[in-house]
ROLO-577207 format. One line per 3 residues: their letters; for each residue x, y, z of N, C-alpha, C, CB. Coordinates in Angstrom, 1 decimal. Atoms other than C-alpha are relative to their C-alpha. Glycine has a CB too. Example, Ala and Ser with C-alpha at 12.3 -4.5 7.8 and 13.67 -1.06 7.14 Angstrom:
AS> 0.9,-1.2,0.0,12.3,-4.5,7.8,0.9,1.2,0.0,-1.0,0.0,1.2  -0.9,-1.1,0.0,13.7,-1.1,7.1,-0.8,1.1,0.8,0.4,0.5,-1.4
end
This chain:
XXX> 0.6,-0.8,1.0,107.5,84.0,200.8,-0.6,-0.8,-1.1,1.1,0.9,-0.6  0.8,0.7,1.0,104.9,82.8,198.3,0.4,0.5,-1.4,-1.5,0.1,0.2  -0.3,-0.4,1.4,106.1,82.7,194.7,-1.2,-0.3,-0.9,1.3,-0.8,-0.5
XXX> 1.0,0.2,0.9,103.5,83.3,192.1,0.5,-0.6,-1.4,-0.8,1.3,-0.3  -0.6,0.5,1.3,105.8,82.6,189.1,1.3,-0.6,0.3,0.1,1.2,-1.0  -1.3,0.7,0.0,108.6,80.1,188.7,0.5,-0.3,1.5,1.0,0.7,-0.7
XXX> -0.3,0.3,-1.4,108.5,78.9,192.3,1.2,-0.9,0.1,-1.3,-0.8,0.7  -1.3,0.9,-0.1,112.0,77.5,193.2,-0.3,-1.4,0.5,1.0,0.7,0.9  0.2,1.3,-0.6,110.5,74.6,195.1,-0.4,-1.0,-1.1,-1.1,0.1,1.0
XXX> 0.3,1.0,1.0,109.3,73.0,191.8,0.9,0.2,-1.3,-1.5,0.3,-0.5  -0.9,-0.2,1.1,112.3,74.0,189.7,0.5,-1.4,-0.6,1.2,0.8,0.5  -0.4,1.3,0.5,113.4,70.3,189.5,-1.0,-0.6,-0.9,0.3,-0.9,1.2
XXX> 1.1,0.5,0.9,110.0,69.3,188.1,0.0,0.7,-1.3,-1.4,0.2,0.8  0.0,-0.8,1.3,110.1,72.1,185.5,1.2,-0.5,-0.9,0.1,1.5,0.2  -1.2,0.5,0.8,113.6,70.9,184.4,-0.3,-1.4,-0.6,1.3,0.0,0.8
XXX> 0.3,1.4,0.5,112.5,67.3,184.1,-1.0,0.0,-1.1,-0.6,-0.9,1.2  1.0,-0.1,1.1,109.5,68.3,182.0,0.6,0.6,-1.3,-1.2,0.9,0.4  -0.7,-0.5,1.2,111.8,70.3,179.6,0.8,-1.1,-0.6,0.9,1.2,0.4
XXX> -0.8,1.1,0.6,114.0,67.2,179.2,-0.8,-1.1,-0.6,0.9,-0.5,1.1  0.8,1.1,0.5,111.1,64.9,178.5,-1.2,0.6,-0.8,-0.5,-0.9,1.1  1.1,-0.6,0.8,109.0,67.0,176.0,-0.6,-1.1,-0.9,0.6,1.1,-0.9
XXX> 0.7,0.8,1.0,106.4,65.4,173.8,0.4,0.4,-1.4,-1.6,0.1,0.2  -0.3,-0.4,1.4,106.7,65.4,170.0,-0.7,1.3,-0.3,-0.4,-1.1,-0.9  0.7,-1.2,0.3,104.1,68.1,169.9,0.6,1.2,0.6,-1.5,-0.1,0.5
XXX> -0.7,-1.1,-0.6,105.9,70.3,172.4,1.3,0.3,-0.7,0.3,-0.4,1.5  -1.3,-0.3,0.7,109.2,69.9,170.5,-0.3,0.8,-1.3,0.7,-1.3,-0.4  0.4,-0.7,1.2,107.4,71.1,167.3,-0.4,1.4,0.2,-1.1,-0.7,-0.8
XXX> 0.4,-1.4,-0.3,105.8,74.1,168.9,1.1,0.8,0.5,-1.2,-0.1,1.1  -1.2,-0.8,-0.5,109.0,75.1,170.7,0.9,0.4,-1.1,0.7,-0.9,1.1  -0.9,-0.3,1.2,110.9,75.0,167.4,-0.5,1.3,-0.7,0.1,-1.1,-1.0
XXX> 0.6,-1.2,0.6,108.5,77.8,166.3,0.1,1.2,0.9,-1.4,-0.3,-0.4  0.1,-1.1,-1.0,108.3,79.8,169.5,1.4,0.5,0.5,-0.8,-0.4,1.1  -1.3,-0.4,-0.6,112.0,79.8,170.6,0.7,1.1,-0.7,0.9,-1.2,0.1
XXX> -0.8,-1.1,0.6,114.4,82.7,170.0,-0.8,1.1,-0.6,0.9,-0.6,-1.0  0.8,-1.1,0.5,111.6,85.2,169.5,-0.4,0.0,-1.4,0.7,1.4,0.3  0.3,0.1,1.4,110.7,83.8,166.1,-1.5,0.3,-0.3,0.2,-1.5,-0.4
XXX> 1.4,-0.3,0.2,107.0,84.5,166.6,-0.3,1.4,0.4,-0.9,-1.0,0.9  0.2,-1.4,-0.1,106.6,88.2,166.1,0.8,0.7,1.1,-1.5,0.3,0.3  -0.9,-0.5,-1.0,109.5,88.9,168.4,-0.4,-0.2,1.5,0.2,1.5,-0.3
XXX> 0.5,0.3,-1.4,107.7,87.6,171.5,0.8,-1.0,0.7,-1.5,-0.4,-0.1  -0.8,0.9,-0.8,109.7,86.0,174.2,-0.9,-1.0,0.7,0.9,0.7,1.0  0.7,1.1,-0.7,108.3,82.6,175.3,0.9,-0.8,0.9,-0.6,-1.0,-1.1
XXX> -0.7,0.9,-0.9,109.4,80.4,178.1,-0.6,-1.4,0.0,0.1,0.5,1.5  0.6,1.4,-0.1,109.0,76.6,178.4,-0.1,-0.4,1.4,0.9,-1.0,-0.7  0.2,0.5,-1.4,107.6,74.9,181.5,0.1,1.1,1.0,1.0,-1.2,0.2
XXX> 0.0,-1.2,-0.9,106.9,78.2,183.3,-1.1,-0.3,1.0,-0.3,1.3,-0.8  1.0,0.2,-1.0,105.1,77.9,186.6,-0.7,1.3,0.4,0.7,-0.7,1.2  0.8,-1.0,-0.5,102.3,80.1,187.7,-0.8,-0.6,1.1,-0.9,0.7,-1.1
XXX> 0.6,0.6,-1.2,101.1,79.4,191.3,0.3,-1.5,0.0,-1.6,0.2,0.0  -0.3,1.4,-0.1,100.7,75.6,191.4,0.0,-0.7,-1.3,-1.0,-0.7,0.9  0.1,0.5,1.4,100.5,75.1,187.6,1.3,0.2,-0.7,-1.1,0.6,-0.7
XXX> -1.1,-0.1,0.8,103.3,74.4,185.2,-0.5,0.1,-1.5,1.0,-1.2,0.1  0.5,-0.2,1.3,102.5,75.8,181.8,1.0,-0.5,-1.0,-0.3,1.6,-0.3  -1.0,0.5,1.0,104.0,74.3,178.6,0.8,1.2,-0.6,-0.8,-0.7,-1.1
XXX> -0.6,-1.2,0.6,104.7,77.8,177.1,-0.6,1.2,0.6,0.0,-0.1,-1.5  0.6,-1.3,-0.6,104.3,81.3,178.5,0.7,1.2,-0.6,0.0,-0.1,1.5  -0.5,-1.3,0.4,104.8,84.8,177.1,-0.4,1.0,1.0,-0.4,0.3,-1.5
XXX> 0.4,-1.0,-1.1,104.8,87.2,180.1,-0.4,1.3,-0.6,1.1,0.2,0.9  0.3,-1.3,0.5,104.7,90.3,177.9,-1.4,0.1,-0.5,1.0,0.4,-1.1  1.4,0.1,0.5,101.4,89.2,176.4,-1.0,-0.7,1.0,0.0,-0.7,-1.3
XXX> 0.8,0.8,-0.9,100.2,87.2,179.4,-0.8,-1.1,-0.7,-1.0,0.9,0.8  0.5,1.0,0.8,99.7,84.4,177.0,0.6,-1.4,0.4,0.2,0.3,-1.5  -0.5,1.4,-0.4,99.9,80.7,178.1,-0.5,-0.9,-1.1,-0.6,-0.4,1.3
XXX> 0.4,1.0,0.9,99.9,77.8,175.7,0.2,-1.4,0.6,0.9,0.1,-1.4  0.0,1.3,-0.6,99.1,74.3,177.0,-0.4,-1.0,-1.0,-1.0,0.0,1.3  0.2,1.1,1.0,99.4,71.2,174.8,-0.4,-1.3,0.7,1.2,-0.2,-0.9
XXX> 0.3,1.3,-0.6,97.6,68.0,175.7,0.6,-1.1,-1.0,-1.5,-0.2,0.1  -0.5,1.1,0.8,99.0,64.7,174.6,-0.2,-1.3,0.7,1.5,0.2,-0.2  0.2,1.4,-0.5,99.2,61.0,175.2,0.4,-0.2,1.5,0.8,-0.9,-0.8
XXX> -0.4,0.1,-1.4,100.9,61.5,178.6,-1.1,0.4,1.0,1.3,0.8,0.2  1.2,-0.4,-0.8,97.6,62.9,179.9,-1.0,-1.1,0.1,-0.6,1.3,-0.5  0.9,1.1,0.0,95.8,59.7,179.2,0.2,-0.9,1.2,0.0,-0.8,-1.4
X> -0.2,0.9,-1.1,95.1,57.3,182.1,0.6,-1.4,-0.4,-1.3,-0.3,0.7
end
């Protein structure tokens, strides 16, 4: 069965990304967590198809992706 969201086969990768957040991700997560942003539920490192999004609010179909130094070659 093909998983469109939160594919179990990449669960280990999502967990590793949550444990090694960038400083920017930590700051944004401190604002988004616990429904602090207008009562909207956000998830960290949420996968959609082959992509892992930094933050995702399913009720709004809103994805937030932060770029940082780890993206530099």
